[in-house]
N, C-alpha and C positions, 0 to 999 in steps of 0.2 A: 884422284884430284878432279877428273872430269865430272864425276858424279856430284861433287859439292858445288861446282859452278852451275850445273843444271838445276840443282835445288835452289840456289840463290836466284837464278833467273825466274824459275817457276814461282817462288815466293814473292818476288817483286811484281810479277804479273798479277798475282792474286790481290796484292795490295792496290794496284792500279785499278783492277776490275772492281774491287770493293769501293774505292773512291768514286768511280763512275756511277755505280749503282746508287750510292748515297746522294750524289749530285742530281741524278734523275729523280729520285724519290723526293728530294727537297724541292725541285722545280715543279713537280706534279702537285704539291700541296698548294691549296689556295685559301683565301679568306673565307670561302663558303663552306669549309670543312666543318664537320661536327665538332663540338667543343671537347670531345674525348670519347673514349670507348663507353658505350652504353652500360649502365649497371642498374639493377633492380633489387628491391627487397620486397618480400611477400610476407604478409601477416595473415595467418589463418586463425579464425575463431571457430572453436568446436563446441558442440552442445554437450549435455551431460553424458550421452552415450558415446561421445568421441567422434561423431560424424561432423563433417565440415558444414558449417552454417553460413560462413561469410569468408570471402577471400579478398584482400586488398593488396594491390600491387602498385608500388610507387617506383619511378625510375627517373634517371637523368642521363645526359650525354647523348641523347638522340638528335637527329636532324631537326632543327626548329621547324615547326608546322608540317613535319613530314609524317608519312604513314608508318605505323608500327604494328606488327602482327604479334598479338599476345596469344600464347598457346599454353593451356593447362594439360599436363600429361598424367595419365592414370596407370597405376600398376593393377593388373586385373588377372583373375583366374578364368580359365576357359576361353573360348574364342580363338581366332586366328590373327588378330591384329592388336596393336597397342592403342587402346582408346584415348581420345583427346578431344578437346573443344578448342576452337580458336576464334578470334575476333580481331578485325583490323580497327585500330583507333588512330587518332592523330595526336602527335606530341604538341605541346604548346609552343609559344614563340621563343621560350628559353630552352627547348629540347627536353622538357620534363613531361612525365605522364603519370596519370593515376587511373587505374582500372579496378573497379569494385563490382563484385557479384555476390548477391545474397538471395538464394544459394547459387553455387556454381552449377549450371545445368549439367545433367548426366549426358554422356555421349549417346548420340542416336545415329544410325540404327544400333540396337543393342546386339553386340557380338561378344558378350562376356557374361560370366556368372555373377561376379561381384568385383568391385574395385575401389581403390582409394587414391585420391590425388597425391602425387609424390613430387611433382616439380612444375615450375612455370617458367616460360621463356618469353622474352620480348625481343623481337628482331626488327631492327631498323631497316625498313624496306628500301631506303635510299642507299645506304652504305653496305647493307648485308651483314653488319656486325650485330651480335646479340648479347644480351645479358640474361642470366638465369639465377634461380634460387630454388632450393630444395624445401619440400614440405614434409613434416613428420606425420605419418598416417595415424589415425585414431584407433581406438580399440575396436570399433565397428566399421564395416565398409561404408564408404560415402555413397556408393551407387549399387543398387541391386535391382535387376529387372523384375 
């Protein structure tokens, strides 16, 4: 009987703690918050051999007029690192972004034998939240030294 009383008290304490956490979270939200979690979609245009010729990334939910770090990641053979390229851009006044590269530059310095672009990530540098999208590799590598 003593055990069930202890559980009941512990359970009510958890509920109180949960309510306090929710109140603190609600109080910390402000009108300056981003309109939502950032999301992106990536459109890859590939040439006849399957190599990436153009990459367009569109996103929404970023901090209006805030910095966004766009990172394209490559799956590669050889080398000791995961090759990538990144660029900081600014979201527009509505928290939207558009990033387009034709072609996507190959990572430098070269520490790989060949590679294909497999994902792109856009990170809101104000909130730290990111959105990502996967890319389908083509028949031929996108970058070869």
